[in-house]
C-alpha positions in Angstrom: 0.0 0.0 0.0 1.7 3.2 -1.1 0.7 6.5 0.4 -0.6 9.1 -2.0 1.7 12.2 -2.4 1.1 15.4 -0.5 -0.6 13.8 2.5 0.1 15.6 5.8 2.1 13.6 8.4 -0.7 13.7 10.9 -3.1 12.1 8.5 -0.5 9.4 7.7 0.0 8.7 11.4 -3.7 8.4 11.9 -4.1 6.2 8.8 -1.3 3.9 9.9 -2.7 3.6 13.5 -6.2 2.8 12.1 -5.0 0.1 9.8 -2.8 -1.3 12.5 -5.6 -1.3 15.0 -7.8 -3.3 12.7 -5.1 -5.9 12.2 -4.4 -5.9 16.0 -8.1 -6.8 16.5 -8.1 -9.5 13.9 -10.0 -7.6 11.2 -9.4 -9.0 7.7 -8.9 -5.8 5.7 -10.6 -6.0 2.4 -10.2 -2.4 1.2 -7.7 0.2 2.2 -7.9 3.4 0.1 -5.8 6.0 1.7 -6.7 8.7 -0.9 -10.4 8.2 -0.1 -9.8 7.7 3.6 -11.6 4.4 3.8 -10.6 1.1 5.4 -13.1 -1.8 5.2 -12.9 -5.3 6.6 -14.6 -8.1 8.5 -14.0 -9.8 11.8 -16.1 -12.7 13.1 -18.8 -12.1 10.5 -19.1 -8.4 11.4 -18.4 -5.7 8.9 -16.1 -2.9 9.9 -15.6 0.5 8.2 -13.2 3.2 9.3 -13.3 6.7 7.7 -10.4 9.1 8.2 -10.8 12.7 7.1 -9.2 16.0 7.7 -11.5 18.6 9.3 -11.6 22.2 8.3 -9.5 23.2 11.3 -6.8 20.7 10.3 -7.5 18.1 12.9 -7.9 14.4 11.8 -11.2 12.7 12.5 -11.4 8.9 12.6 -14.8 7.2 12.7 -15.3 3.5 12.9 -18.6 1.7 12.5 -19.4 -1.9 13.2 -22.4 -3.7 14.6 -20.1 -5.5 17.1 -19.8 -3.2 20.2 -16.9 -5.2 21.7 -15.0 -5.0 18.5 -15.7 -1.2 18.3 -14.4 -0.8 21.8 -11.3 -2.9 21.1 -10.6 -1.0 17.9 -10.8 2.3 19.7 -8.4 1.1 22.4 -6.0 -0.3 19.9 -6.0 2.9 17.9 -5.4 5.0 21.0 -2.4 2.7 22.0 -0.9 3.1 18.5 -1.4 6.9 18.7 0.4 6.9 22.1 -2.6 7.9 24.1 
């Protein structure tokens, strides 16, 4: 997976943390489109979608949706750990 050119470092860091968190939680990543800011996959039959976007103020927003509440919590924790929080 090559990163598109001219992507800010903060976005790249968030992207890498989100992809890593999915893998940490056993999500089989089926789509990872950094330019579009979308990561999709499945884990235990549950679909997972993470969207990463830069907000107007320059902050990075990461939103993950899955019907599995335990997976959602695990992904959030794994992401925070990878971000050093």
